[in-house]
PDB file of N, CA, C and O in Angstrom:
ATOM      1  N   MET A   1      59.545  78.412 138.440  1.00  0.00           N
ATOM      2  CA  MET A   1      60.606  78.661 139.384  1.00  0.00           C
ATOM      3  C   MET A   1      61.004  80.132 139.379  1.00  0.00           C
ATOM      4  O   MET A   1      61.387  80.672 140.417  1.00  0.00           O
ATOM      5  N   ILE A   2      60.918  80.773 138.242  1.00  0.00           N
ATOM      6  CA  ILE A   2      61.261  82.188 138.185  1.00  0.00           C
ATOM      7  C   ILE A   2      60.243  83.012 138.954  1.00  0.00           C
ATOM      8  O   ILE A   2      60.591  84.013 139.581  1.00  0.00           O
ATOM      9  N   ASN A   3      58.999  82.595 138.905  1.00  0.00           N
ATOM     10  CA  ASN A   3      57.948  83.351 139.580  1.00  0.00           C
ATOM     11  C   ASN A   3      58.111  83.348 141.093  1.00  0.00           C
ATOM     12  O   ASN A   3      57.563  84.224 141.762  1.00  0.00           O
ATOM     13  N   ARG A   4      58.842  82.399 141.650  1.00  0.00           N
ATOM     14  CA  ARG A   4      59.076  82.375 143.092  1.00  0.00           C
ATOM     15  C   ARG A   4      60.081  83.439 143.515  1.00  0.00           C
ATOM     16  O   ARG A   4      60.189  83.747 144.702  1.00  0.00           O
ATOM     17  N   HIS A   5      60.809  84.000 142.572  1.00  0.00           N
ATOM     18  CA  HIS A   5      61.768  85.059 142.858  1.00  0.00           C
ATOM     19  C   HIS A   5      60.992  86.321 143.232  1.00  0.00           C
ATOM     20  O   HIS A   5      60.082  86.723 142.506  1.00  0.00           O
ATOM     21  N   SER A   6      61.335  86.936 144.334  1.00  0.00           N
ATOM     22  CA  SER A   6      60.631  88.116 144.814  1.00  0.00           C
ATOM     23  C   SER A   6      60.793  89.279 143.830  1.00  0.00           C
ATOM     24  O   SER A   6      61.922  89.632 143.490  1.00  0.00           O
ATOM     25  N   PRO A   7      59.689  89.886 143.363  1.00  0.00           N
ATOM     26  CA  PRO A   7      59.790  90.960 142.385  1.00  0.00           C
ATOM     27  C   PRO A   7      60.498  92.208 142.913  1.00  0.00           C
ATOM     28  O   PRO A   7      61.064  92.962 142.121  1.00  0.00           O
ATOM     29  N   GLY A   8      60.484  92.447 144.215  1.00  0.00           N
ATOM     30  CA  GLY A   8      61.139  93.610 144.777  1.00  0.00           C
ATOM     31  C   GLY A   8      62.597  93.379 145.117  1.00  0.00           C
ATOM     32  O   GLY A   8      63.273  94.288 145.599  1.00  0.00           O
ATOM     33  N   SER A   9      63.086  92.184 144.875  1.00  0.00           N
ATOM     34  CA  SER A   9      64.458  91.837 145.214  1.00  0.00           C
ATOM     35  C   SER A   9      65.439  92.529 144.281  1.00  0.00           C
ATOM     36  O   SER A   9      65.163  92.714 143.096  1.00  0.00           O
ATOM     37  N   THR A  10      66.589  92.909 144.830  1.00  0.00           N
ATOM     38  CA  THR A  10      67.634  93.519 144.009  1.00  0.00           C
ATOM     39  C   THR A  10      68.648  92.476 143.547  1.00  0.00           C
ATOM     40  O   THR A  10      69.542  92.790 142.761  1.00  0.00           O
ATOM     41  N   ARG A  11      68.520  91.253 144.023  1.00  0.00           N
ATOM     42  CA  ARG A  11      69.414  90.171 143.618  1.00  0.00           C
ATOM     43  C   ARG A  11      69.082  89.763 142.190  1.00  0.00           C
ATOM     44  O   ARG A  11      67.931  89.454 141.884  1.00  0.00           O
ATOM     45  N   ARG A  12      70.068  89.761 141.325  1.00  0.00           N
ATOM     46  CA  ARG A  12      69.841  89.452 139.923  1.00  0.00           C
ATOM     47  C   ARG A  12      70.049  87.969 139.665  1.00  0.00           C
ATOM     48  O   ARG A  12      71.065  87.395 140.056  1.00  0.00           O
ATOM     49  N   LEU A  13      69.082  87.360 139.008  1.00  0.00           N
ATOM     50  CA  LEU A  13      69.169  85.968 138.592  1.00  0.00           C
ATOM     51  C   LEU A  13      69.496  85.910 137.108  1.00  0.00           C
ATOM     52  O   LEU A  13      69.302  86.890 136.388  1.00  0.00           O
ATOM     53  N   THR A  14      69.988  84.769 136.649  1.00  0.00           N
ATOM     54  CA  THR A  14      70.192  84.556 135.222  1.00  0.00           C
ATOM     55  C   THR A  14      69.383  83.339 134.806  1.00  0.00           C
ATOM     56  O   THR A  14      69.158  82.424 135.599  1.00  0.00           O
ATOM     57  N   LEU A  15      68.955  83.341 133.567  1.00  0.00           N
ATOM     58  CA  LEU A  15      68.203  82.227 133.020  1.00  0.00           C
ATOM     59  C   LEU A  15      68.790  81.877 131.669  1.00  0.00           C
ATOM     60  O   LEU A  15      68.848  82.724 130.778  1.00  0.00           O
ATOM     61  N   ALA A  16      69.220  80.651 131.508  1.00  0.00           N
ATOM     62  CA  ALA A  16      69.782  80.188 130.236  1.00  0.00           C
ATOM     63  C   ALA A  16      68.703  79.466 129.441  1.00  0.00           C
ATOM     64  O   ALA A  16      67.885  78.735 130.001  1.00  0.00           O
ATOM     65  N   ALA A  17      68.712  79.679 128.132  1.00  0.00           N
ATOM     66  CA  ALA A  17      67.731  79.032 127.263  1.00  0.00           C
ATOM     67  C   ALA A  17      68.303  78.950 125.848  1.00  0.00           C
ATOM     68  O   ALA A  17      69.317  79.573 125.532  1.00  0.00           O
ATOM     69  N   ASP A  18      67.624  78.162 125.001  1.00  0.00           N
ATOM     70  CA  ASP A  18      68.101  78.021 123.635  1.00  0.00           C
ATOM     71  C   ASP A  18      67.497  79.099 122.731  1.00  0.00           C
ATOM     72  O   ASP A  18      66.765  79.973 123.195  1.00  0.00           O
ATOM     73  N   LYS A  19      67.811  79.026 121.449  1.00  0.00           N
ATOM     74  CA  LYS A  19      67.408  80.060 120.498  1.00  0.00           C
ATOM     75  C   LYS A  19      65.899  80.222 120.378  1.00  0.00           C
ATOM     76  O   LYS A  19      65.420  81.292 120.003  1.00  0.00           O
ATOM     77  N   GLY A  20      65.164  79.197 120.684  1.00  0.00           N
ATOM     78  CA  GLY A  20      63.711  79.262 120.574  1.00  0.00           C
ATOM     79  C   GLY A  20      63.086  80.280 121.514  1.00  0.00           C
ATOM     80  O   GLY A  20      61.969  80.737 121.275  1.00  0.00           O
ATOM     81  N   TYR A  21      63.780  80.636 122.563  1.00  0.00           N
ATOM     82  CA  TYR A  21      63.270  81.605 123.530  1.00  0.00           C
ATOM     83  C   TYR A  21      63.755  83.020 123.254  1.00  0.00           C
ATOM     84  O   TYR A  21      63.505  83.915 124.061  1.00  0.00           O
ATOM     85  N   ASP A  22      64.432  83.245 122.158  1.00  0.00           N
ATOM     86  CA  ASP A  22      64.946  84.566 121.811  1.00  0.00           C
ATOM     87  C   ASP A  22      63.840  85.379 121.139  1.00  0.00           C
ATOM     88  O   ASP A  22      63.880  85.629 119.934  1.00  0.00           O
ATOM     89  N   SER A  23      62.850  85.788 121.942  1.00  0.00           N
ATOM     90  CA  SER A  23      61.752  86.601 121.433  1.00  0.00           C
ATOM     91  C   SER A  23      61.647  87.873 122.270  1.00  0.00           C
ATOM     92  O   SER A  23      62.052  87.906 123.432  1.00  0.00           O
ATOM     93  N   VAL A  24      61.105  88.895 121.668  1.00  0.00           N
ATOM     94  CA  VAL A  24      61.004  90.196 122.324  1.00  0.00           C
ATOM     95  C   VAL A  24      60.160  90.106 123.597  1.00  0.00           C
ATOM     96  O   VAL A  24      60.529  90.667 124.628  1.00  0.00           O
ATOM     97  N   ASP A  25      59.038  89.407 123.526  1.00  0.00           N
ATOM     98  CA  ASP A  25      58.142  89.302 124.683  1.00  0.00           C
ATOM     99  C   ASP A  25      58.799  88.570 125.843  1.00  0.00           C
ATOM    100  O   ASP A  25      58.719  89.018 126.987  1.00  0.00           O
ATOM    101  N   PHE A  26      59.443  87.454 125.557  1.00  0.00           N
ATOM    102  CA  PHE A  26      60.057  86.654 126.614  1.00  0.00           C
ATOM    103  C   PHE A  26      61.203  87.413 127.284  1.00  0.00           C
ATOM    104  O   PHE A  26      61.316  87.405 128.510  1.00  0.00           O
ATOM    105  N   VAL A  27      62.043  88.062 126.497  1.00  0.00           N
ATOM    106  CA  VAL A  27      63.166  88.817 127.047  1.00  0.00           C
ATOM    107  C   VAL A  27      62.653  90.000 127.868  1.00  0.00           C
ATOM    108  O   VAL A  27      63.209  90.298 128.926  1.00  0.00           O
ATOM    109  N   ALA A  28      61.616  90.670 127.406  1.00  0.00           N
ATOM    110  CA  ALA A  28      61.040  91.803 128.146  1.00  0.00           C
ATOM    111  C   ALA A  28      60.452  91.335 129.475  1.00  0.00           C
ATOM    112  O   ALA A  28      60.611  92.008 130.494  1.00  0.00           O
ATOM    113  N   ASP A  29      59.774  90.186 129.471  1.00  0.00           N
ATOM    114  CA  ASP A  29      59.225  89.641 130.714  1.00  0.00           C
ATOM    115  C   ASP A  29      60.329  89.302 131.715  1.00  0.00           C
ATOM    116  O   ASP A  29      60.190  89.563 132.910  1.00  0.00           O
ATOM    117  N   LEU A  30      61.420  88.722 131.229  1.00  0.00           N
ATOM    118  CA  LEU A  30      62.535  88.397 132.118  1.00  0.00           C
ATOM    119  C   LEU A  30      63.140  89.658 132.717  1.00  0.00           C
ATOM    120  O   LEU A  30      63.433  89.696 133.912  1.00  0.00           O
ATOM    121  N   ARG A  31      63.327  90.672 131.914  1.00  0.00           N
ATOM    122  CA  ARG A  31      63.906  91.926 132.417  1.00  0.00           C
ATOM    123  C   ARG A  31      62.990  92.584 133.448  1.00  0.00           C
ATOM    124  O   ARG A  31      63.469  93.169 134.419  1.00  0.00           O
ATOM    125  N   ARG A  32      61.698  92.493 133.244  1.00  0.00           N
ATOM    126  CA  ARG A  32      60.729  93.040 134.192  1.00  0.00           C
ATOM    127  C   ARG A  32      60.797  92.314 135.533  1.00  0.00           C
ATOM    128  O   ARG A  32      60.548  92.909 136.582  1.00  0.00           O
ATOM    129  N   MET A  33      61.138  91.015 135.491  1.00  0.00           N
ATOM    130  CA  MET A  33      61.249  90.211 136.715  1.00  0.00           C
ATOM    131  C   MET A  33      62.648  90.262 137.324  1.00  0.00           C
ATOM    132  O   MET A  33      62.936  89.494 138.243  1.00  0.00           O
ATOM    133  N   VAL A  34      63.516  91.135 136.845  1.00  0.00           N
ATOM    134  CA  VAL A  34      64.902  91.301 137.311  1.00  0.00           C
ATOM    135  C   VAL A  34      65.686  90.006 137.103  1.00  0.00           C
ATOM    136  O   VAL A  34      66.402  89.546 137.993  1.00  0.00           O
ATOM    137  N   VAL A  35      65.536  89.428 135.907  1.00  0.00           N
ATOM    138  CA  VAL A  35      66.246  88.217 135.529  1.00  0.00           C
ATOM    139  C   VAL A  35      67.050  88.520 134.262  1.00  0.00           C
ATOM    140  O   VAL A  35      66.509  89.045 133.289  1.00  0.00           O
ATOM    141  N   THR A  36      68.344  88.186 134.281  1.00  0.00           N
ATOM    142  CA  THR A  36      69.195  88.409 133.119  1.00  0.00           C
ATOM    143  C   THR A  36      69.059  87.225 132.167  1.00  0.00           C
ATOM    144  O   THR A  36      69.332  86.091 132.562  1.00  0.00           O
ATOM    145  N   PRO A  37      68.645  87.458 130.931  1.00  0.00           N
ATOM    146  CA  PRO A  37      68.492  86.351 129.988  1.00  0.00           C
ATOM    147  C   PRO A  37      69.828  85.952 129.370  1.00  0.00           C
ATOM    148  O   PRO A  37      70.461  86.757 128.687  1.00  0.00           O
ATOM    149  N   HIS A  38      70.254  84.727 129.604  1.00  0.00           N
ATOM    150  CA  HIS A  38      71.443  84.184 128.946  1.00  0.00           C
ATOM    151  C   HIS A  38      70.947  83.209 127.881  1.00  0.00           C
ATOM    152  O   HIS A  38      71.112  81.993 127.985  1.00  0.00           O
ATOM    153  N   ILE A  39      70.346  83.784 126.873  1.00  0.00           N
ATOM    154  CA  ILE A  39      69.710  83.019 125.811  1.00  0.00           C
ATOM    155  C   ILE A  39      70.637  82.993 124.608  1.00  0.00           C
ATOM    156  O   ILE A  39      71.280  83.993 124.289  1.00  0.00           O
ATOM    157  N   ALA A  40      70.704  81.847 123.939  1.00  0.00           N
ATOM    158  CA  ALA A  40      71.490  81.756 122.711  1.00  0.00           C
ATOM    159  C   ALA A  40      70.869  82.693 121.680  1.00  0.00           C
ATOM    160  O   ALA A  40      69.664  82.641 121.430  1.00  0.00           O
ATOM    161  N   GLN A  41      71.694  83.545 121.085  1.00  0.00           N
ATOM    162  CA  GLN A  41      71.200  84.530 120.132  1.00  0.00           C
ATOM    163  C   GLN A  41      70.901  83.915 118.781  1.00  0.00           C
ATOM    164  O   GLN A  41      71.641  83.064 118.288  1.00  0.00           O
ATOM    165  N   ARG A  42      69.803  84.361 118.192  1.00  0.00           N
ATOM    166  CA  ARG A  42      69.547  84.028 116.804  1.00  0.00           C
ATOM    167  C   ARG A  42      70.489  84.862 115.948  1.00  0.00           C
ATOM    168  O   ARG A  42      70.926  85.931 116.376  1.00  0.00           O
ATOM    169  N   VAL A  43      70.804  84.401 114.767  1.00  0.00           N
ATOM    170  CA  VAL A  43      71.728  85.112 113.890  1.00  0.00           C
ATOM    171  C   VAL A  43      71.117  86.436 113.435  1.00  0.00           C
ATOM    172  O   VAL A  43      71.800  87.459 113.410  1.00  0.00           O
ATOM    173  N   ARG A  44      69.847  86.417 113.081  1.00  0.00           N
ATOM    174  CA  ARG A  44      69.172  87.637 112.635  1.00  0.00           C
ATOM    175  C   ARG A  44      67.999  87.932 113.552  1.00  0.00           C
ATOM    176  O   ARG A  44      67.344  87.014 114.047  1.00  0.00           O
ATOM    177  N   HIS A  45      67.734  89.199 113.778  1.00  0.00           N
ATOM    178  CA  HIS A  45      66.568  89.670 114.536  1.00  0.00           C
ATOM    179  C   HIS A  45      66.543  89.143 115.970  1.00  0.00           C
ATOM    180  O   HIS A  45      65.519  88.640 116.431  1.00  0.00           O
ATOM    181  N   SER A  46      67.644  89.256 116.656  1.00  0.00           N
ATOM    182  CA  SER A  46      67.718  88.797 118.034  1.00  0.00           C
ATOM    183  C   SER A  46      67.096  89.837 118.968  1.00  0.00           C
ATOM    184  O   SER A  46      67.205  91.040 118.730  1.00  0.00           O
ATOM    185  N   ALA A  47      66.446  89.363 120.027  1.00  0.00           N
ATOM    186  CA  ALA A  47      65.850  90.256 121.021  1.00  0.00           C
ATOM    187  C   ALA A  47      66.878  90.713 122.048  1.00  0.00           C
ATOM    188  O   ALA A  47      66.622  91.653 122.799  1.00  0.00           O
ATOM    189  N   LEU A  48      68.035  90.061 122.090  1.00  0.00           N
ATOM    190  CA  LEU A  48      69.075  90.439 123.039  1.00  0.00           C
ATOM    191  C   LEU A  48      69.881  91.605 122.494  1.00  0.00           C
ATOM    192  O   LEU A  48      70.136  91.705 121.294  1.00  0.00           O
ATOM    193  N   ASP A  49      70.269  92.473 123.396  1.00  0.00           N
ATOM    194  CA  ASP A  49      71.079  93.615 122.986  1.00  0.00           C
ATOM    195  C   ASP A  49      72.377  93.627 123.792  1.00  0.00           C
ATOM    196  O   ASP A  49      72.690  92.663 124.490  1.00  0.00           O
ATOM    197  N   GLY A  50      73.112  94.700 123.691  1.00  0.00           N
ATOM    198  CA  GLY A  50      74.415  94.802 124.323  1.00  0.00           C
ATOM    199  C   GLY A  50      74.393  94.783 125.837  1.00  0.00           C
ATOM    200  O   GLY A  50      75.425  94.534 126.462  1.00  0.00           O
ATOM    201  N   ARG A  51      73.234  95.042 126.448  1.00  0.00           N
ATOM    202  CA  ARG A  51      73.164  95.008 127.915  1.00  0.00           C
ATOM    203  C   ARG A  51      73.549  93.638 128.451  1.00  0.00           C
ATOM    204  O   ARG A  51      74.130  93.534 129.532  1.00  0.00           O
ATOM    205  N   THR A  52      73.239  92.616 127.724  1.00  0.00           N
ATOM    206  CA  THR A  52      73.534  91.253 128.166  1.00  0.00           C
ATOM    207  C   THR A  52      74.796  90.717 127.512  1.00  0.00           C
ATOM    208  O   THR A  52      75.659  90.162 128.192  1.00  0.00           O
ATOM    209  N   THR A  53      74.910  90.873 126.224  1.00  0.00           N
ATOM    210  CA  THR A  53      75.960  90.197 125.471  1.00  0.00           C
ATOM    211  C   THR A  53      77.345  90.801 125.643  1.00  0.00           C
ATOM    212  O   THR A  53      78.330  90.148 125.297  1.00  0.00           O
ATOM    213  N   ARG A  54      77.463  92.009 126.157  1.00  0.00           N
ATOM    214  CA  ARG A  54      78.787  92.621 126.299  1.00  0.00           C
ATOM    215  C   ARG A  54      79.548  92.129 127.526  1.00  0.00           C
ATOM    216  O   ARG A  54      80.754  92.354 127.630  1.00  0.00           O
ATOM    217  N   HIS A  55      78.874  91.470 128.445  1.00  0.00           N
ATOM    218  CA  HIS A  55      79.510  91.031 129.677  1.00  0.00           C
ATOM    219  C   HIS A  55      80.227  89.695 129.495  1.00  0.00           C
ATOM    220  O   HIS A  55      79.747  88.827 128.766  1.00  0.00           O
ATOM    221  N   PRO A  56      81.369  89.527 130.152  1.00  0.00           N
ATOM    222  CA  PRO A  56      82.101  88.266 130.028  1.00  0.00           C
ATOM    223  C   PRO A  56      81.311  87.067 130.556  1.00  0.00           C
ATOM    224  O   PRO A  56      81.526  85.942 130.106  1.00  0.00           O
ATOM    225  N   GLY A  57      80.405  87.295 131.499  1.00  0.00           N
ATOM    226  CA  GLY A  57      79.589  86.208 132.045  1.00  0.00           C
ATOM    227  C   GLY A  57      78.678  85.587 131.005  1.00  0.00           C
ATOM    228  O   GLY A  57      78.392  84.391 131.063  1.00  0.00           O
ATOM    229  N   TYR A  58      78.220  86.386 130.054  1.00  0.00           N
ATOM    230  CA  TYR A  58      77.369  85.861 128.995  1.00  0.00           C
ATOM    231  C   TYR A  58      78.158  84.910 128.102  1.00  0.00           C
ATOM    232  O   TYR A  58      77.676  83.829 127.765  1.00  0.00           O
ATOM    233  N   ALA A  59      79.365  85.307 127.720  1.00  0.00           N
ATOM    234  CA  ALA A  59      80.207  84.453 126.871  1.00  0.00           C
ATOM    235  C   ALA A  59      80.552  83.162 127.605  1.00  0.00           C
ATOM    236  O   ALA A  59      80.542  82.085 127.010  1.00  0.00           O
ATOM    237  N   TRP A  60      80.852  83.268 128.877  1.00  0.00           N
ATOM    238  CA  TRP A  60      81.167  82.079 129.686  1.00  0.00           C
ATOM    239  C   TRP A  60      79.961  81.150 129.755  1.00  0.00           C
ATOM    240  O   TRP A  60      80.101  79.934 129.623  1.00  0.00           O
ATOM    241  N   SER A  61      78.790  81.715 129.959  1.00  0.00           N
ATOM    242  CA  SER A  61      77.558  80.932 130.033  1.00  0.00           C
ATOM    243  C   SER A  61      77.300  80.179 128.730  1.00  0.00           C
ATOM    244  O   SER A  61      76.891  79.018 128.754  1.00  0.00           O
ATOM    245  N   GLN A  62      77.539  80.836 127.592  1.00  0.00           N
ATOM    246  CA  GLN A  62      77.312  80.199 126.301  1.00  0.00           C
ATOM    247  C   GLN A  62      78.314  79.075 126.032  1.00  0.00           C
ATOM    248  O   GLN A  62      77.964  78.067 125.418  1.00  0.00           O
ATOM    249  N   ARG A  63      79.555  79.245 126.490  1.00  0.00           N
ATOM    250  CA  ARG A  63      80.552  78.166 126.332  1.00  0.00           C
ATOM    251  C   ARG A  63      80.165  76.954 127.172  1.00  0.00           C
ATOM    252  O   ARG A  63      80.284  75.817 126.716  1.00  0.00           O
ATOM    253  N   CYS A  64      79.701  77.194 128.404  1.00  0.00           N
ATOM    254  CA  CYS A  64      79.273  76.082 129.260  1.00  0.00           C
ATOM    255  C   CYS A  64      78.063  75.372 128.667  1.00  0.00           C
ATOM    256  O   CYS A  64      77.983  74.144 128.699  1.00  0.00           O
ATOM    257  N   ARG A  65      77.124  76.138 128.129  1.00  0.00           N
ATOM    258  CA  ARG A  65      75.949  75.565 127.511  1.00  0.00           C
ATOM    259  C   ARG A  65      76.321  74.656 126.345  1.00  0.00           C
ATOM    260  O   ARG A  65      75.750  73.580 126.168  1.00  0.00           O
ATOM    261  N   LYS A  66      77.280  75.107 125.562  1.00  0.00           N
ATOM    262  CA  LYS A  66      77.748  74.330 124.409  1.00  0.00           C
ATOM    263  C   LYS A  66      78.335  72.996 124.859  1.00  0.00           C
ATOM    264  O   LYS A  66      78.057  71.959 124.257  1.00  0.00           O
ATOM    265  N   LYS A  67      79.149  73.023 125.917  1.00  0.00           N
ATOM    266  CA  LYS A  67      79.764  71.796 126.424  1.00  0.00           C
ATOM    267  C   LYS A  67      78.707  70.807 126.910  1.00  0.00           C
ATOM    268  O   LYS A  67      78.826  69.603 126.681  1.00  0.00           O
ATOM    269  N   ILE A  68      77.687  71.310 127.573  1.00  0.00           N
ATOM    270  CA  ILE A  68      76.631  70.444 128.085  1.00  0.00           C
ATOM    271  C   ILE A  68      75.832  69.843 126.942  1.00  0.00           C
ATOM    272  O   ILE A  68      75.517  68.654 126.976  1.00  0.00           O
ATOM    273  N   GLU A  69      75.498  70.630 125.938  1.00  0.00           N
ATOM    274  CA  GLU A  69      74.685  70.145 124.826  1.00  0.00           C
ATOM    275  C   GLU A  69      75.414  69.149 123.936  1.00  0.00           C
ATOM    276  O   GLU A  69      74.765  68.355 123.254  1.00  0.00           O
ATOM    277  N   GLU A  70      76.744  69.166 123.924  1.00  0.00           N
ATOM    278  CA  GLU A  70      77.498  68.215 123.109  1.00  0.00           C
ATOM    279  C   GLU A  70      77.225  66.777 123.547  1.00  0.00           C
ATOM    280  O   GLU A  70      77.246  65.869 122.716  1.00  0.00           O
ATOM    281  N   HIS A  71      76.971  66.557 124.828  1.00  0.00           N
ATOM    282  CA  HIS A  71      76.710  65.205 125.328  1.00  0.00           C
ATOM    283  C   HIS A  71      75.344  64.696 124.893  1.00  0.00           C
ATOM    284  O   HIS A  71      75.144  63.488 124.769  1.00  0.00           O
ATOM    285  N   PHE A  72      74.414  65.596 124.663  1.00  0.00           N
ATOM    286  CA  PHE A  72      73.073  65.185 124.273  1.00  0.00           C
ATOM    287  C   PHE A  72      72.883  65.132 122.765  1.00  0.00           C
ATOM    288  O   PHE A  72      71.900  64.568 122.284  1.00  0.00           O
ATOM    289  N   GLY A  73      73.809  65.713 122.018  1.00  0.00           N
ATOM    290  CA  GLY A  73      73.690  65.757 120.556  1.00  0.00           C
ATOM    291  C   GLY A  73      74.216  64.536 119.972  1.00  0.00           C
ATOM    292  O   GLY A  73      74.205  64.381 118.750  1.00  0.00           O
TER     293      GLY A  73
END
């Protein structure tokens, strides 16, 4: 579904994922495709930096993710 997003588009998309996707390669690929990664950060050696985590939208996204996952846990 991400690949259907036009690479020349200036519209920014976000993609939420769990800690398993917090890798340097995956985050770099998302940034290259103009997609903001809203990935749960690993405690140590996270691929996410302040470009994503400093925004209030990231914190909001993580709170919503937590609420959704509580029903499946």
